[in-house]
N, C-alpha and C positions, 0 to 999 in steps of 0.2 A: 505492498499501499501507499509508505515509504516513498519509492522508486515514481509512484503515475504520481502521488504528486509532487516530485521532483521535475519530472518531466513537466507535469502541468503551469509548473514556475517559471521553467526555463521558458517555455515555450509562449509565456504572457511577460516578461521580461524581453525577448528577443525577439516581437513586438510592439513594446513602446518603444526599444530605441529606432529601432523605423522607420514608427511612425517621428519619435523625432527624430532621424536625420533626414526627413523625409520634409520635414519643417524650417529643416536650419537651410537644406537646398533650397528650400522656398523665397526663403527671406533670401539667400546672400542671390538670386538669380533677379529678386525684387532690386536691391539695395543695385548691385551694375543694372539692368535695366533706370534709375533711376540716374545708377553715376555717368552710363551714357548719352541720355540723353540731354542733360548737366552742362558734358564735355560740348555736345553737338551746340546748344544751347549759345557756350561762349564762342564758340566759335564765330558765330553771325557775327558777334560783337568786334568795333573797334577796338586800335590796338588803345586809345584814349580815354570811350566809353569803357576797358577795362582794367584802364589802370586809374578812376573811377570810381567805380563802381571798389577794387580791390583796398583802394586809401581809406575808403567814405565808407564803405562796409561791412567787411572784410579785417580792416587794421584798424574801426574807426574814428580816426583823426581825426580832425573839425575840418569847417568848411576851407576854415583860416591853409588850415596843412594842407589840406586838398591843392588846396588852388597856387602854395608855391611849389609845392612835389607835380605837376605836372604842367601851370604854366599857363591859367587860364583865370579870370575871370570866375569871381562868387558865381557870377549870377549863374555865364556859359558854363560852367562844372556840376552845378544844378537843372538847369536843362539836357546838358552830354548825361545825367544819369539819372534825370526823369526820361530818355530816351530809349535808353535802355532799359532801363528795368522795366515800359512796354512792350520793345523788342522782346525779349527777355518773355510776356508771359503770352504772349500773342504763338 
């Protein structure tokens, strides 16, 4: 009787591991797909758009810091960011 229970336990454990493995694979594929979509979207931006978004959104620089880095006025940088984010959302 113990051997039957032991085999049953192993079958259940293997099934659980298989389910977990499939869930991990699905999550990995989802993340990989989203990363690919993000890379494609970023590749559609101009170099200046990428710099402005990178400095402002990723590096959390102030607009004054962004303007000194890219060499455009604050108003131009804000317009560049707005246009780039609009393009990314489409």
